[in-house]
C-alpha positions in Angstrom: 0.0 0.0 0.0 1.2 3.5 -0.9 0.5 6.5 1.3 0.5 9.8 -0.6 1.6 12.7 1.6 0.2 15.8 0.0 1.3 19.3 0.9 0.0 19.8 4.4 0.4 23.6 4.2 -2.4 23.8 1.5 -6.0 24.3 2.5 -8.7 21.7 1.9 -10.1 23.9 -0.9 -6.7 24.4 -2.6 -6.3 20.6 -2.7 -9.7 20.3 -4.4 -11.1 18.4 -1.4 -8.3 15.8 -1.2 -7.5 14.5 2.2 -3.9 15.2 3.4 -3.1 11.5 3.3 -4.6 8.7 1.1 -3.7 5.1 0.5 -3.2 3.7 -3.1 -1.8 0.5 -4.5 -1.1 -0.7 -8.0 -4.2 -2.3 -9.5 -6.6 -0.5 -7.1 -9.6 1.3 -8.5 -10.0 5.0 -8.2 -13.0 7.2 -9.0 -12.8 10.8 -10.4 -14.9 13.1 -8.3 -14.7 16.1 -10.5 -14.8 16.8 -14.2 -11.2 17.1 -15.3 -11.5 17.0 -19.1 -15.1 16.1 -20.2 -14.5 16.1 -23.9 -12.1 13.1 -23.6 -14.2 11.3 -20.9 -12.3 12.2 -17.8 -15.5 13.0 -16.0 -16.9 12.9 -12.5 -17.7 9.3 -11.6 -15.4 7.6 -14.0 -13.6 4.6 -12.5 -10.0 4.1 -13.4 -7.2 1.6 -12.5 -3.9 2.6 -10.9 -1.1 1.0 -13.1 1.9 2.8 -11.7 3.1 5.2 -9.0 6.1 7.3 -10.0 8.6 8.7 -7.5 11.6 10.9 -8.1 15.1 9.4 -8.4 16.3 8.0 -5.1 12.8 8.4 -3.6 10.3 5.8 -2.4 7.3 5.7 -0.1 6.5 7.6 2.1 8.2 10.4 0.1 6.0 12.7 -2.0 5.4 11.1 -5.4 5.6 12.7 -8.9 2.6 11.1 -10.6 0.0 8.3 -10.5 -0.6 6.6 -13.8 -4.1 5.5 -14.5 -5.6 3.1 -17.1 -8.7 4.9 -18.3 -10.8 2.6 -20.5 -13.2 5.3 -21.8 -10.4 7.9 -22.4 -10.7 9.4 -25.9 -7.9 12.0 -25.9 -4.4 12.2 -27.3 -1.9 9.4 -26.4 1.1 10.1 -24.3 2.9 6.9 -25.5 
């Protein structure tokens, strides 16, 4: 299990409602709770799968991560690969 330590000096509103700490693991399901990019199907309620969690060089949990990579089955936007 991965614990994401978000910036604790930010307010609840600045973090778009995210809790200061959350637990994630590869293959876990996550749900978007806001519309990020509706024209490509990244919408409120979409359920995605965590496929990777990226940390900086020489960093590992519980350090702050760089990105969470999601598999989005309904995504219709440009490819990053």
